[in-house]
N, C-alpha and C positions, 0 to 999 in steps of 0.2 A: 762195353771196352771202355781201358781206361784212362786216366785222363794223358796229358800233352805229354805231359815227362816220364812216360811208363817206360817206354822203350829204352832210351840211357840207363832208368833205375835199377830194368835187368841185366842192362850187363854187372853193373857194380854189384849187384848178389850174389850172380854167376861168379863172379871173380871174387867175391868172400868168399865164399866156400866153394870155393876150390880151392881156397887156403887152404881152409881148417882140412881139408882132403891131401894137404899137403903134412898135415900135422903129426895129422894122425899116419899116414910113415912115417913119420920121424919116428914112431917107436917103434913101428917095427927095424925100423935103421938109425941105428943113433949112432953108428957114424958117419953120418952122411951131412955133412955143417954144412953143407949145398943148401937142400932139403929147409935147411932152419933162415938161409940166408933168404931164399927164394920165401918163404912163408911169412920174413917180416918184411920183406918189402911191395906185397902185396899188400901185405894190413897196412900199411903205411898208405900205399895208390889208396885203396877201401876209404880212409878216412878224407884225403884227396880230395876223392871222387864223390863222397858226402858234400860235404860241402863247396865243390862246386854247384851239384842236383841242387842244392838247396838254392843258391843265389839262382839258379833255370829256373826254379821252380818262381822263387821272387818278378822274376826279369820276364817269363811267358804270361807270368799271372796276368801285369802291369800290361803286356802288351793286349793284351786279349780283353781288356777291363776301354785301353785304348781304342782299340777299332771296333772294338761296342758300341762304346761315348762316341767314337769320328763316325761310324755308319747314323748314331741317330743327327747327328747332326748334319751331315752328308744332304741326308731327308729331311728334316725341316730347312735349309737353305735353298733346299728348291719346290719346298711349296711356297719360299717366301721368293723367291724368283718369278716362280709361275700368279702366285699373286699379283709382283710388282706389274711381269707383264701382258698380266689382266685387268690392273687396276689401267694400263699405257691405252688398252686398247678403249678404255671406259670414258676416260677425259680425252681421247680421240674422236667421237663420239657422237661427247658431250659437250666439246668448243665448236664440235659440224651446228650441232643441234640450237647450239649459242648463235651462230652466225645464222644460220637459214632463219629463224626467230629473226633475229633485227632484222633481220632482209625485208618479211614479210611483215617488219610493221613497217616502217619506212614506204614497204610496196600502201598500205592501210592509210594510212596518215596523206601518205598520195591521194588518194584514192578520197580520201576524206572531207582534203583545200578544194580536188575537185568538184563536188558534192556543193560542196560552202559557197563556189561563186557560183550553181545552175540554182542554186537555190535563191541567192544571191539577182539571180537574175531574172529569175521567175516572177519572185517578189517584183522587182524591179516593174514590170512586163503589166505584172496585173494591178498593182497600183497606179498605172500609165492609162493600161484600161479605165480601172475604175473612174478614173478625176474626172478625164475625156468621157463618160458616159456623166455625171454629175454635171459637167459644167457646160452638156448639151439640153443635159435634160429636158424641158415638150416640148424644145426646140428640135431640139435632135430625133425622137422619136416621126413629133410631124411631117419634120421630111424626111424619114424613112414610109407614115404612112402615103400623104403624097410623095411620095414616089414609086406606092407601089401599085401591084396593078389592078389588084383588090384582093377584099379584106384577105384571103388567103395567101397573099404573099406576102402582108402587111405586119400578117404570125409568122409565118413562118421566119419576115431578117429579124424578127424579135428574139425571134428561141437563135437563130447564127448568134446575132450578139453573147446572148448568156448564155450558147454553149463550146467561146469562145472563153468568155472569163468563167466558167466551172473548169473547163479545159486547165487555164493558166493556178487556180486552186489547186485541184487535183493533183497535174507538176508540182507541184510546190508541199504536198502533202509529199511526195512521193519519192522526193530527194531525200527532207526532212526524214524518212521512214528509214530510208537507204544510208544515208548517216547516222544514224540511231544507232543501224545493226556492225556498220565498220568502223564504230567505236564502241561497240560492246567485244565485235573479233581484236583493237586492236588493246583494246584493254584486257581480254583474253592472253592477248601473245604477252605483251609484256608478264601476264603474270605467271607465265609459261618460262622465258626467261629468267626473269626473280632465280623462280626456283633451280632451273637447270647451273646459275651460274651460283648457287648454294650449294647446289651437287656436286660441282664443276670444284668449288674451294675442297667438299669436305676429301673428294679421290686424292687432291694434293698431296692433304695431309696424308692421307693414308696413307700414300706414293713415300713420299719423305717417310713416315717410320719408316714401313720393310726395307727400305732401300737403308736406313741405318739398321737394322736389325739382320740382314740382308749379311752390312760389311762387315759386322759384326761377327758375326756368325763362322765366314767366312777369313777373321781374326783368330777364333776359336778354335774352326778344324788347319789351315796352321799351324800353330801352336803345338794341335794333339799328337799331327804329323810328325813333328819336331820334334816330340819328347816319343815318340813312337819309332821315332831311325833312331833317339839317344837308347832306347830298349833294343829296342832291334839289334846293334852294334855293341851292346855287353851281352847279349847274351848270344849272338850270334860266337862272340873271344871266348865266353866260359863255354860251347862246346865243341869248338874246337880244343880245348884243354882236353877239358872228358873225352872227346874222342881220343884223342890222343894216349893219355893215359890207357881207355882203353885195350888197345895196342900194344899197350907195354903189359897190360896183366896177361891178355893172351900169349904174349908170347913164350911170358914168364909157365903159363897151364901146357902147352908145351913139351915146352923142356920141363917140367917135370913129370910128364906124362910118360916126358922118352925113359926118364931117372925109373918113372915104378912100373915097368915091361915085362915084370913077372904076375904083378893081380892078375886074382882070375876073372873072365870076361861072363856075363851074364848067356846064358844060351837058349834059340828057339827067338817065336818070334813077339815083335813089343805088343800088345792088348793097348785097344780102349781103357785112361784111367776112371769111368763114372759107367753109371750105369745100364745097359740096353738100350737105346729109345729116347732118353733123359736128354733134355734139352734141344739147343743149339747149336752149329757154329756163329759165336759172331763177331766175329773178325779173327777172321784168314792170316797164314802168315806173306806176311809185305807190303798188306791193307795197310792204311792212313791210319794217326788216328787225326782227334782233331784239331794239329796245331798243322795237319800235314805229315807228317815222317814216318816213315814204315815203321811197322808194329813183327816184332820180330817173333812171334809166338802162332799160341793158335786161343782164343779165346772163345768158353762153351761157356750159353747163358741160360736161365730161363728151366737152372736143375731144384733149385731147393733148398732151401739153407739144411746144412746137417747133410745135403745130400749126400752118400761112402765119397770116398775116394780111394784110389786103388796103387800096387806099383806098375807101372805100366811090365816091369821084367824085377826079378832077384837082384839083388844088388848093399849095397853096402850105402845107411845113411849118415850123410856126409852134414846135416844142415836138417833142423829143425827146432826152429823159434821165430824171430819176428824180426819183420824189418818194419823202415819208415818207409818203404813203399811195398813192394813183397805180402806187406803183413804180414799173418803167421804162412809159414812155409817151408814147404822140406827139398831135399837135396839129394837124388840118390844116386852114390857111382855102379853104374855096371861093368866095370867093364872097359877094356880095351879103348880107351879116350870116349867111351859114352855117358853122358851123363842127362838126367833129370828134373826140372822141379815143377812143382805145383803150391801156385802165390794168389793170397787174397782169403785160406781158410778161415773157417769158424775154430776152428781146434785139430788140436794134432793129436795121432797114436802112435807115435815113433819116437825114439827121443838121437838124437848121435853118436854115431859110431856101430848103432844097429844091426842087421844080417835082417834081411827083410827080401821074402818070397814073390812069387809070383801073385797080383791079383789081390795083396795080403791089402788089409783097410788102413791108410797112412794119416788119414783126417774125414774131416769136416767140409766139407763144401758153403764158406763165408761169400763177407766181401768184407775183407779188410787193407790195411795202407789207403793206398790210394786207389778207391773202386770206386767205382759210379751204380754196382750193382752185382746181387749174388750173380757169382758165375766166377770158372776154373780159368786159373794164367795156366797152361803146361808148352813147357820150354823144353824142347830137345837144343843139348849138343853135344860135336862131336870134335872131339879134340879141340877145347875150347874153344868152337867158334858157334854161334846156332845156327843155325838147320830148319829146316820146315817135319815137324814132325808129323804129318801125315803124308810122310816116304819111309815112313817106318814103322806106323801104327795109320791099322785099320780105323775108321771115324765109326763110334758105336751109332750115330743120333740121326 
């Protein structure tokens, strides 16, 4: 399929070629001054159309470029927005974790303080018992012995005293060990809190940077949109002017057709202009081009460079030349208001004014002009209007 502006180029070329047809007819009817005037009018409008097409092409290229850049920037901004959202979620999680760690540190420190008090209490009890035993000395043991019923009772009493002292000592060790474990837990919690706070600072910086980039991208997208809207407005104005000129040219062609009613019309059915079974229809009449505009011709692709192109019916070659949109092309007038056009050829086998017969080789397939690959652009016109060629010709691929 050809570039976005191809369908409008076809209007230009067909109008120009019709002008050439008028010039040829003037040779046979020199007394008809109206034809000379009409041909000159078409030539002038051809120049205007060519200028409009050039302007449209430049604007279309700018619009397509801006659209592509805008899509990239929108995708980039979406990624940035998603990043900001993700970072926000991480910041919320990190804040919650820092708060939880702070609470656990406070709880642990409270437990440490409580254990310090328990250690203090048990130490005082232990010291009190030791001091009492020291002061009592032998007298204490004697009283224990005197008060004992027998030696077994005495030993039992001594054991109980020692057990009380050992209990206080062990309890003190236990409280100290628990305190040390709590202190270790507190230190680990503080280390985790410090790490999370550092992570939180990093996340906040990432968020600020992402938000800054997102705002820059949004501003850039808005600028692109404004430029695109401006170019689109200019493009629409050029397109409207071109369509108005095309309507004028079509009216002139129809007027010329009415004046040349004596021209002989080709007889018989129209044939497929390529070897049977070659290629495929890549774009039908009425399909849209990349710009979304209708395509007023039939395109046949994958036919091979230099593939022979045949005249669909007998007639007179009106144009066989180069055009900046069609490349090398051939326009044949078949009479009765019917004309066919074959564009993007690699070579031409006929010349303007030459009579051709149905099935005669008129050109070789190519990709000249505005084309994205080797193919045949086959156009059918009736009374100056572009129509679907498949309504007149059976597809041969």
